[in-house]
Steps between C-alpha positions, in 0.01 A plus 500: 500500500377219719165327449366660820605846380325443166189373679504807725476717186177324411343568838630859504299555182179432693587711808389844388150645463583672170644180351191308608284764332712469183450124503128553541498730196690242296231241574302661219785445253803685371526866599714784371701686763289808422183305585651386828600856587143617442376248759768552764577796722873487425739663255687341212825446697307312772320290237836413342631393841199275567509350151871421536429306818210311337707426189811397702277255687384372158134551599454760226659550159526819300518555127604826339290658231618844398563709809266294719535168676207260520483270800330165553526195723780256431318163514821308579596737782148500645493119497841493672380742772191287563709183523752669728226613740357150496842345573586722794157471661469123474580305815735223391429259783425501865796467729472421866658731747798343667479739795509346845207595725 
């Protein structure tokens, strides 16, 4: 997988209203999948799909406890996403147009 393909996974994680709601819920700390389901208008298969995307992007990590998975932010992945956004939105230097009028 190329660097651009991996970076696209990170941005894909932020491009869905349900995933943004999940991230908002995780702002209050670790949540069990059952707690997330209570707050979302989706079923368990849809939650699993969204969590896979968030985990593949390394924004979120899950830990198993019994039959449930508990999710929280991955500080390293979050820092990487912030740095990536900063890198791709920073203008490196001004270049003059070489177009002829």
